[in-house]
C-alpha positions as CSV (number, residue, x, y, z in Angstrom):
1,X,113.4,117.2,74.2
2,X,110.2,116.5,72.5
3,X,107.5,113.9,73.3
4,X,108.8,111.2,71.0
5,X,112.2,111.4,72.7
6,X,110.9,111.2,76.2
7,X,108.3,108.5,75.7
8,X,110.7,105.6,75.1
9,X,112.7,106.7,78.2
10,X,109.5,106.8,80.3
11,X,108.4,103.4,79.0
12,X,111.9,101.9,79.8
13,X,111.8,103.3,83.3
14,X,108.3,101.9,83.8
15,X,109.6,98.4,82.8
16,X,112.6,98.8,85.2
17,X,110.4,99.8,88.1
18,X,107.8,97.2,87.4
19,X,110.4,94.5,87.2
20,X,112.0,95.3,90.5
21,X,109.5,93.5,92.8
22,X,109.4,90.2,90.9
23,X,113.2,90.2,90.7
24,X,113.8,91.0,94.4
25,X,110.9,89.0,95.9
26,X,109.1,86.6,93.5
27,X,107.1,85.1,96.4
28,X,105.6,88.5,97.5
29,X,104.9,89.4,93.9
30,X,103.0,86.1,93.4
31,X,101.1,86.8,96.7
32,X,100.2,90.3,95.5
33,X,98.8,88.9,92.3
34,X,96.7,86.4,94.2
35,X,95.3,89.3,96.3
36,X,94.6,91.3,93.2
37,X,92.8,88.4,91.6
38,X,90.4,88.3,94.5
39,X,89.6,92.1,94.3
40,X,86.5,93.3,92.5
41,X,86.7,95.5,89.5
42,X,85.7,98.7,91.3
43,X,88.5,98.3,93.8
44,X,91.1,97.7,91.0
45,X,89.8,100.8,89.1
46,X,90.2,102.9,92.3
47,X,93.7,101.7,92.7
48,X,94.5,102.5,89.1
49,X,92.9,105.9,89.4
50,X,94.9,106.7,92.6
51,X,98.1,105.6,90.8
52,X,97.4,107.8,87.8
53,X,96.5,110.8,90.0
54,X,99.7,110.2,92.1
55,X,101.7,110.2,88.8
56,X,100.1,113.4,87.6
57,X,100.8,115.0,91.0
58,X,104.5,114.0,90.8
59,X,104.8,115.4,87.3
60,X,103.2,118.6,88.3
61,X,105.4,118.9,91.4
62,X,108.6,118.2,89.3
63,X,107.7,120.8,86.7
């Protein structure tokens, strides 16, 4: 499979995973957004960086 075949599958899986929390527990999702709104930009960037590095680690581990 080439990149253009895998990319839509990856995006679809991202939407599925991201939609699970608001579907299962909308109250917790709303509370999480409230907490995120109160965070400063630096903290949010560190969370994003950690998430990206974790994703890269998983990809490296799987291949």
